[in-house]
C-alpha positions, 0 to 999 in steps of 0.5 A: 500500499502506498502511504503517499502519492507520487510527487510531481503527479499529486501533491494535495497539501501543497496544491491547496496552500498555493491556491488558497490566497487566490480563491478565498475571496471569490469562493466566499462570494460564491457561497453567499450566492449559494446561500441566497439561492437556498432562501429563494428555493425555500420561498418558491417552494412555499408559493409554487404548489402546482405540479407544473412548478416542480421541475423548474424548482427541482432544476434550481435545486440541482444547480445549487447542489452543483455550484456548492460542490464546485465551491468545495472542490475549488477550495481543495484545489480540485479545479479541472474536474469542476468542468463536469459539474459546470456541464451539468449546471448548464444543462439544468439552466437550459431546461429552466430557460426552455420550460419558462420561455413562454407561458402558453407552453409552460404547462406542457413543457413542465409536464413533459420534463416530469413524464420523461423523468419518470419514464427513464426511472421506470426503464432503468428499474426494469433493466435492473430487475431483469438482470437477475435472470439474464444469462448473459450477465456475469454471476457477480453482477447478477448478485448485485441486481438481486441485492438492489431488488431486496433492498429497494423492492423493484417490483413495487417501484415499477408498479408505482411508476406505471400507475403514475405514468398512466395518469390522465394528466399525461395523455397529451404527453403520451400522444406526442411520445408515440411519435418517437421523440427522444427528448422531453424538449423535442415534443411538439416540434421542439429542438431535436438535441441539446445543440438545438436546445441551446440555440432555442434558449439563446445559449449557442455561444456557451454550448459551442465554446464551453459545453463541447469541451466539457463533454470531452472531459465527461467522456474521457477523451480530452487527451490534450488536457492530460499532457504537457509538451516541452521540447516535443516531449510529452509529460503527464500533467500533474493533478490538482492543477489550479489553473482556470479556477477563476473562470470556473467560479465565474461561470458557476456564479453566472449560470446560478444567477441566470437561473435565479433571475429567470425563476424570479421573473416568472414566479415572483416578478415583484422581486425582480427589481430588488434582486437586480439592484442588490446584485448590482451593488455587490459587483465591480464596475466591469461586472456591473456592465456585464450584469446590465447587459445580461439584464437587458437581454433577459428582461 
């Protein structure tokens, strides 16, 4: 057993010490934003009682959780892997923007999101249950499926999900799904994939410049970031590399800000101006210009 990591590849304590002076202030600012978001989620949970408000609120919760994890990771000099969480945060943001894009389509899109979430869970639960009798499966893996069934009672879960999905409130969704739509946002002529969804909600630049790069890391094909070249010699890049921490914090903050602003504008429009003024007062002159541009675009 190795008691210590290989120096030059991973130096945990040194990485944290070197990055700490640079990240303390921005991380504190990010944590304040996270705290505000939790209170907003609490207020929205009390006032948004209908089923159609649940997906946007749950998506906000997801974003808060991703941003909170990013703050913890960067505080410990785990910077590059936060791209994966930014990717997830960005996907949730696009979903919020699409659901709340138009009041005339709000109910249908929110129900569609809900329906596809339950449908995916049902499919995955059935797969796990069926692994118990699949002769193609490694016996050890089959035992894992048996263990899951014993602890979570998959048949009961399937029964509940089937009943839920057969509800009359999803009839219009099921009629659309029968046309072979692969994504919840593709129904009724919606975008066919995430790239077109990004176009639809005004996020084309972020998708093309950022999301594609983050996806390479998610799928473990981002080899260009795993090595450094010096005199044409390839060297494995050290872990806990603190570069790009500022950009990742800024993006985490920006996506969270967009999500909160969109939800406030839709569900609590009386808070919109107060939210805007408070955020403006916290920012430097350069960032005030960015926020004003952002507000002008999304007002």
